[in-house]
C-alpha positions as CSV (number, residue, x, y, z in Angstrom):
1,M,15.5,-6.9,51.8
2,R,12.6,-8.1,49.8
3,G,9.5,-6.2,49.4
4,P,5.6,-6.9,50.4
5,S,4.7,-10.0,48.7
6,L,2.1,-9.9,45.9
7,D,-1.2,-11.3,45.1
8,P,-1.7,-13.4,42.2
9,L,-2.4,-10.8,40.1
10,L,0.1,-8.3,40.3
11,E,2.4,-11.4,40.3
12,R,1.0,-11.8,36.8
13,V,0.7,-8.1,35.5
14,T,4.7,-8.2,36.9
15,A,6.0,-10.5,34.8
16,L,4.6,-9.1,31.8
17,W,6.2,-6.0,32.9
18,R,9.6,-7.7,33.2
19,A,9.0,-8.9,30.0
20,G,8.7,-6.1,28.3
21,G,11.6,-4.9,29.8
22,R,10.8,-2.8,32.9
23,R,13.8,-2.3,35.0
24,P,13.4,-3.8,38.9
25,G,13.2,-0.3,39.9
26,T,10.8,1.1,37.7
27,I,8.6,-1.6,38.3
28,G,8.8,-0.8,42.3
29,V,7.8,2.3,41.6
30,Y,5.0,1.0,39.6
31,L,3.8,-1.5,42.0
32,H,4.1,2.2,45.1
33,W,1.5,3.9,43.4
34,I,-0.8,0.5,42.7
35,R,-1.1,-0.1,45.9
36,R,-2.1,3.2,47.0
37,F,-4.7,3.4,44.3
38,R,-6.4,-0.2,45.0
39,E,-6.4,0.8,48.8
40,R,-8.2,4.0,47.4
41,F,-10.4,2.2,45.5
42,G,-10.8,-1.3,46.0
43,A,-12.2,-3.6,43.5
44,A,-12.8,-0.1,41.1
45,A,-9.2,-0.2,41.1
46,D,-9.1,-3.2,38.4
47,G,-11.8,-1.7,36.4
48,E,-13.8,1.3,36.0
49,K,-11.8,3.6,37.9
50,L,-8.9,3.0,35.7
51,S,-8.9,5.5,33.4
52,R,-6.2,8.5,32.8
53,V,-8.8,11.2,34.1
54,Q,-9.2,9.0,37.3
55,A,-5.8,8.6,37.6
56,D,-4.9,12.5,37.4
57,A,-7.2,13.1,39.7
58,F,-5.9,10.6,41.8
59,S,-2.3,12.1,41.4
60,A,-3.4,15.4,42.1
61,V,-4.8,14.6,45.8
62,Y,-1.6,11.7,46.4
63,A,0.8,13.5,44.6
64,G,0.4,16.7,43.9
65,P,1.3,18.1,47.5
66,R,5.1,16.5,47.7
67,G,6.9,19.1,45.6
68,G,8.3,18.9,42.1
69,G,5.5,20.8,40.3
70,P,2.0,18.9,39.5
71,A,3.8,17.3,36.2
72,G,6.8,15.9,37.5
73,A,5.1,14.8,40.8
74,R,1.9,13.3,39.4
75,A,3.5,11.6,35.9
76,P,4.8,8.6,37.8
77,V,1.4,7.8,39.1
78,R,0.2,8.5,35.7
79,A,2.7,5.9,33.8
80,A,2.0,3.5,37.1
81,L,-1.5,3.4,36.5
82,R,-1.1,3.1,32.7
83,A,1.4,0.2,32.8
84,W,-1.2,-1.3,35.1
85,S,-4.0,-0.9,32.9
86,C,-2.0,-2.5,29.7
87,G,-1.2,-5.3,31.8
88,L,-4.6,-6.3,33.0
89,R,-5.9,-5.7,29.5
90,A,-3.5,-8.1,28.1
91,L,-4.1,-10.7,30.6
92,G,-8.2,-10.1,29.0
93,F,-9.9,-8.3,31.8
94,A,-12.3,-5.8,30.5
95,V,-10.8,-2.3,31.3
96,P,-12.3,1.1,30.0
97,A,-10.0,3.0,27.7
98,W,-7.1,4.7,28.9
99,V,-8.6,7.6,26.8
100,E,-11.6,8.4,25.5
101,P,-11.4,8.5,21.6
102,P,-12.1,12.4,20.4
103,T,-15.5,12.9,19.4
104,P,-15.9,13.4,15.9
105,P,-16.6,17.0,15.0
106,V,-20.6,17.4,13.8
107,L,-20.6,18.9,10.1
108,S,-23.3,21.2,8.7
109,P,-25.2,19.7,6.0
110,I,-23.5,20.7,3.3
111,L,-20.5,19.6,3.9
112,A,-21.8,16.0,5.7
113,R,-23.5,15.6,1.7
114,F,-19.8,16.8,-0.2
115,I,-17.9,14.4,2.0
116,E,-20.1,11.8,1.2
117,Y,-19.8,12.7,-2.8
118,R,-16.1,12.7,-2.1
119,L,-16.2,9.6,-0.7
120,K,-18.2,7.7,-2.8
121,H,-17.3,9.3,-6.6
122,G,-14.0,11.1,-5.3
123,G,-11.9,8.0,-5.0
124,I,-10.5,10.0,-1.8
125,S,-9.5,8.3,1.4
126,Q,-10.5,9.2,5.1
127,S,-7.1,10.5,5.7
128,T,-8.0,13.0,3.0
129,V,-11.7,14.0,4.5
130,P,-10.0,16.7,7.6
131,S,-8.3,18.5,4.4
132,D,-11.3,18.5,2.8
133,V,-13.3,19.8,5.6
134,R,-11.0,22.2,6.7
135,W,-10.6,23.6,3.2
136,V,-14.4,24.3,2.2
137,S,-15.2,25.3,5.8
138,A,-12.6,28.2,5.3
139,F,-14.0,29.1,1.5
140,L,-17.9,28.9,2.8
141,V,-16.5,31.2,5.6
142,H,-15.0,33.5,2.8
143,L,-18.2,33.6,1.2
144,R,-20.1,34.5,3.9
145,E,-17.7,37.5,5.4
146,R,-18.2,39.4,1.6
147,G,-21.8,38.7,2.0
148,R,-22.5,35.7,-0.4
149,R,-24.6,32.5,-0.4
150,P,-22.5,29.1,-1.1
151,D,-25.5,28.8,-3.9
152,A,-24.5,32.4,-5.8
153,A,-20.5,31.8,-5.4
154,Q,-18.1,33.4,-8.4
155,L,-15.0,32.8,-9.9
156,V,-14.2,36.5,-8.2
157,D,-14.8,35.1,-4.9
158,V,-12.8,31.9,-5.7
159,D,-10.2,33.9,-7.0
160,A,-9.8,36.1,-3.8
161,F,-9.9,33.1,-1.9
162,V,-7.1,31.4,-3.6
163,A,-4.8,34.6,-3.5
164,A,-5.6,35.4,0.1
165,C,-3.9,31.2,0.8
166,C,-1.2,32.5,-1.2
167,R,0.0,35.0,0.4
168,R,0.2,32.7,3.5
169,M,1.2,29.2,2.1
170,T,3.5,27.3,0.0
171,R,2.3,26.8,-4.2
172,K,2.3,23.4,-3.3
173,T,-0.2,23.9,-0.6
174,V,-2.1,25.7,-2.3
175,A,-2.3,23.6,-5.5
176,G,-3.8,20.8,-2.9
177,I,-6.5,23.4,-1.9
178,C,-7.3,24.3,-5.4
179,S,-8.2,20.8,-5.9
180,T,-10.6,20.6,-3.1
181,L,-12.6,24.0,-4.6
182,R,-13.0,22.3,-8.2
183,A,-14.4,19.6,-5.9
184,F,-16.7,21.3,-4.1
185,L,-17.8,23.3,-7.1
186,R,-18.5,20.7,-9.5
187,F,-20.4,18.8,-6.2
188,R,-22.4,21.9,-5.8
189,V,-23.3,21.5,-10.0
190,A,-24.3,17.8,-9.6
191,E,-26.8,19.2,-6.6
192,G,-28.1,21.9,-9.0
193,H,-27.2,24.5,-6.4
194,L,-25.3,26.4,-9.0
195,R,-26.4,27.0,-12.3
196,H,-22.4,27.3,-14.3
197,D,-20.0,25.1,-13.4
198,I,-16.6,27.2,-12.8
199,S,-14.1,24.4,-11.2
200,S,-12.3,24.5,-14.3
201,S,-11.6,27.8,-14.4
202,V,-9.7,27.8,-10.8
203,V,-6.2,28.5,-11.5
204,A,-4.0,27.0,-9.1
205,P,-0.2,27.9,-8.7
206,R,2.1,26.0,-11.2
207,V,3.8,23.1,-9.4
208,R,6.1,21.3,-11.9
209,G,6.0,17.5,-10.3
210,A,9.5,16.7,-12.2
211,D,11.2,19.9,-10.9
212,R,13.3,17.5,-8.4
213,P,14.9,13.8,-8.6
214,P,13.3,11.1,-6.0
215,R,15.6,11.2,-3.8
216,A,17.1,7.9,-3.8
217,L,20.6,6.0,-2.3
218,P,23.0,3.5,-4.0
219,W,22.2,0.1,-3.6
220,K,25.5,-0.3,-2.1
221,D,24.1,1.5,1.1
222,V,21.0,0.4,1.1
223,Q,22.8,-3.0,1.7
224,R,25.3,-1.5,4.2
225,L,22.2,0.1,6.4
226,L,20.0,-3.3,6.6
227,R,23.6,-5.1,7.5
228,G,24.2,-2.8,9.9
229,I,21.3,-3.2,12.0
230,D,22.3,-5.2,15.3
231,V,19.4,-8.1,15.3
232,R,20.7,-9.5,18.0
233,S,18.2,-7.5,19.7
234,T,14.2,-7.7,19.9
235,L,13.9,-3.7,18.4
236,G,16.8,-4.7,15.9
237,R,14.8,-7.8,14.5
238,R,11.8,-5.1,14.4
239,D,13.4,-2.9,12.2
240,Y,15.1,-5.3,10.2
241,A,12.0,-6.9,9.4
242,M,10.5,-3.7,8.4
243,L,13.3,-1.8,6.7
244,L,14.3,-4.9,4.6
245,S,10.2,-5.2,3.5
246,M,10.8,-1.5,2.3
247,A,13.6,-2.2,0.6
248,S,12.7,-5.8,-1.5
249,Y,9.3,-4.2,-2.6
250,G,9.2,-0.6,-2.7
251,M,6.7,0.0,0.2
252,G,6.1,3.1,1.3
253,A,5.4,3.8,5.2
254,G,2.0,3.5,5.3
255,E,2.1,0.3,3.3
256,V,4.5,-1.5,5.6
257,L,2.9,-0.3,9.1
258,G,-0.5,-1.4,7.0
259,I,0.6,-5.3,7.0
260,Q,-1.3,-7.8,9.5
261,L,-0.7,-10.8,10.7
262,D,-3.3,-12.4,8.3
263,D,-1.4,-10.8,5.3
264,I,1.4,-13.3,5.5
265,D,-0.1,-16.7,4.0
266,W,3.1,-18.7,5.3
267,Q,1.9,-22.0,3.3
268,A,1.3,-20.5,-0.5
269,R,4.7,-18.0,0.3
270,T,2.6,-15.0,-0.3
271,L,1.8,-11.4,1.2
272,R,-1.0,-8.9,0.7
273,V,-0.2,-5.3,0.6
274,R,-2.5,-3.0,0.7
275,R,-2.6,0.8,-1.3
276,P,-3.5,3.7,2.3
277,K,-5.3,5.8,-0.3
278,T,-7.0,3.6,-2.3
279,K,-7.5,0.3,-0.2
280,T,-7.4,-1.8,-2.8
281,A,-4.6,-4.5,-2.2
282,I,-1.7,-6.4,-4.3
283,V,-0.7,-9.8,-3.3
284,L,3.4,-10.2,-3.8
285,P,5.6,-13.3,-3.7
286,L,7.0,-14.0,-0.3
287,L,10.7,-13.6,-1.1
288,D,12.8,-15.9,1.2
289,Q,15.3,-13.3,2.9
290,V,11.9,-11.4,3.8
291,A,10.4,-14.4,5.8
292,R,12.9,-15.1,7.2
293,A,13.5,-12.1,8.9
294,L,9.8,-11.6,9.7
295,A,9.6,-15.1,11.2
296,E,12.6,-14.3,13.4
297,Y,11.0,-10.9,14.6
298,L,7.1,-12.8,15.2
299,R,8.8,-15.7,17.3
300,H,11.5,-13.4,18.9
301,G,10.8,-9.6,18.8
302,R,7.5,-8.6,18.4
303,P,5.6,-8.7,22.3
304,A,3.8,-11.8,22.9
305,H,1.1,-9.9,24.8
306,A,0.3,-7.3,21.6
307,A,-3.4,-6.9,21.0
308,A,-2.7,-5.3,17.9
309,R,-3.0,-7.3,14.4
310,E,-0.8,-5.2,12.7
311,V,2.9,-7.0,12.4
312,F,4.8,-4.0,13.4
313,V,4.2,-2.7,16.6
314,S,5.6,-0.3,19.5
315,H,7.7,-2.0,21.7
316,K,6.3,-0.3,24.7
317,M,3.0,-1.1,26.4
318,P,0.4,-1.2,25.6
319,Y,2.1,-2.4,22.1
320,A,0.1,-0.4,19.7
321,R,0.6,-0.7,16.1
322,L,3.0,1.7,14.4
323,T,0.7,5.1,12.5
324,A,3.5,7.5,11.7
325,S,6.1,7.7,9.1
326,S,8.1,10.1,11.6
327,A,8.7,6.4,13.3
328,I,10.0,5.2,10.0
329,R,12.4,7.8,9.1
330,H,13.4,8.0,13.0
331,R,14.6,4.6,12.6
332,I,16.2,4.9,9.1
333,V,18.5,8.1,10.5
334,K,19.3,6.0,13.3
335,H,20.5,3.0,11.4
336,A,21.9,5.3,8.4
337,A,23.8,6.7,10.9
338,A,25.4,3.5,12.9
339,A,26.4,2.2,9.5
340,G,28.5,5.8,8.5
341,I,25.8,6.7,5.8
342,T,25.6,10.3,5.3
343,A,22.5,11.9,2.9
344,A,21.0,15.2,2.1
345,F,18.1,13.8,3.1
346,L,16.7,10.4,4.6
347,G,13.0,10.2,4.9
348,S,10.5,7.7,5.3
349,H,10.2,7.0,1.5
350,V,14.2,6.6,0.6
351,L,13.8,2.9,0.6
352,R,11.3,3.1,-2.0
353,H,12.8,5.5,-4.0
354,S,15.6,3.6,-3.9
355,H,14.0,-0.1,-4.5
356,A,12.6,1.9,-8.0
357,C,15.4,3.1,-9.3
358,R,17.3,-0.2,-8.8
359,Q,14.6,-1.8,-10.6
360,I,15.0,0.5,-13.3
361,E,18.8,0.1,-13.8
362,G,17.8,-4.2,-14.0
363,G,15.9,-3.1,-16.8
364,A,12.4,-4.0,-15.4
365,P,9.6,-3.1,-17.5
366,P,8.2,0.2,-16.7
367,K,4.9,-1.0,-16.1
368,V,5.7,-3.5,-13.9
369,L,7.4,-1.5,-11.5
370,S,4.0,0.8,-12.1
371,D,2.2,-1.6,-10.8
372,I,4.2,-2.5,-7.4
373,L,4.1,0.7,-7.0
374,G,0.7,1.8,-7.1
375,H,1.3,4.4,-9.4
376,R,-2.3,5.5,-11.4
377,R,0.0,7.4,-14.2
378,P,3.2,6.0,-16.3
379,S,5.1,9.9,-15.0
380,S,5.0,8.5,-11.9
381,T,6.8,5.9,-12.7
382,S,9.1,8.1,-15.1
383,A,9.9,9.7,-12.9
384,Y,12.6,7.0,-11.3
385,V,14.0,7.2,-14.7
386,R,15.9,10.0,-14.3
387,V,18.1,9.0,-11.2
388,A,18.9,5.6,-13.3
389,V,22.4,7.0,-14.2
390,D,23.8,4.0,-15.5
391,R,21.5,3.3,-17.9
392,L,21.0,7.3,-18.7
393,R,25.2,7.2,-19.4
394,G,23.9,5.1,-22.9
395,L,22.0,8.1,-24.0
396,A,24.5,10.5,-23.9
397,L,25.9,12.0,-26.5
398,R,29.6,12.7,-27.3
399,V,31.3,15.8,-26.2
400,P,32.5,17.4,-29.5
401,T,36.4,17.5,-29.1
């Protein structure tokens, strides 16, 4: 028995859902709630009323009394209307944002000037701003509780604040807080509000950056991991192109997720990669194997109606760009388990470390490797020398007999 006929707009959106892998049962649930929503709001259901707030208000009336608890009853309604919103947007309709973007916090004048100073002169990225705001705000509260104005801060106040942080946080976290405090104190001196620069006297816990070698996989295991990915599926094509790029170029999670469609120059055979922190770009040669994997994914794996300019996107509507490094880690762990690879640690940077160690083993000049990886200091690259086991064996002294 066939269900009720669909109007042309529902037909077009339903076709998108099928192309995105939605099952007939799921589509049936979607259509049930979309019809009721459109009956309730008319033409506004395809426009101004299509938001999460309105969807929850609708479900509270129409789905709430049906039992199963509010959350369980309303979740299908929200999912259906969310899918409807994504489908309309993919077809070019002007629909409101499903969730309004959060309002940025209003900073005090001193914090606003400090952040501007850090962005302009400190070379930090926008991702560092929330951390700076958090710790400077906490430090200002600390000064207020001690009856001290920011312009009269003394080293004893800084020491007390750092000591309080040490009781609750790890050494590495406290070291980062101390770095922020030094920058804040230098900023106050530059503004002329502090008479003496005490930033150099801020003592942080000692953190040994080289106390642990980078966590890398043997290159044979990297090859096994890549061979184990099922490239017959759309998700497998995405994962293979993504992880192969990381292993081939030593990209971090932020770098590979930031690659945009315009960064691939097929004619010049180049790939532009942006550093997440510094926003600088490096142009790399587009290797044949990587080019084939990217082309296969873009032709037969990437959702056709994805609006994001990033190459690698989610395979669930609304096909947004992948943003979290945890997404990379999840995929690496999944494919490593399928390939029978066991390792103490499989993080999002394991392929970057593996690439760097392989280059060192192959005799690549450290300066070249440093430029590719985006390291500012030679010590960052030298860490990989300690896991280049084959080259280190030639330096070992004979054990006297």
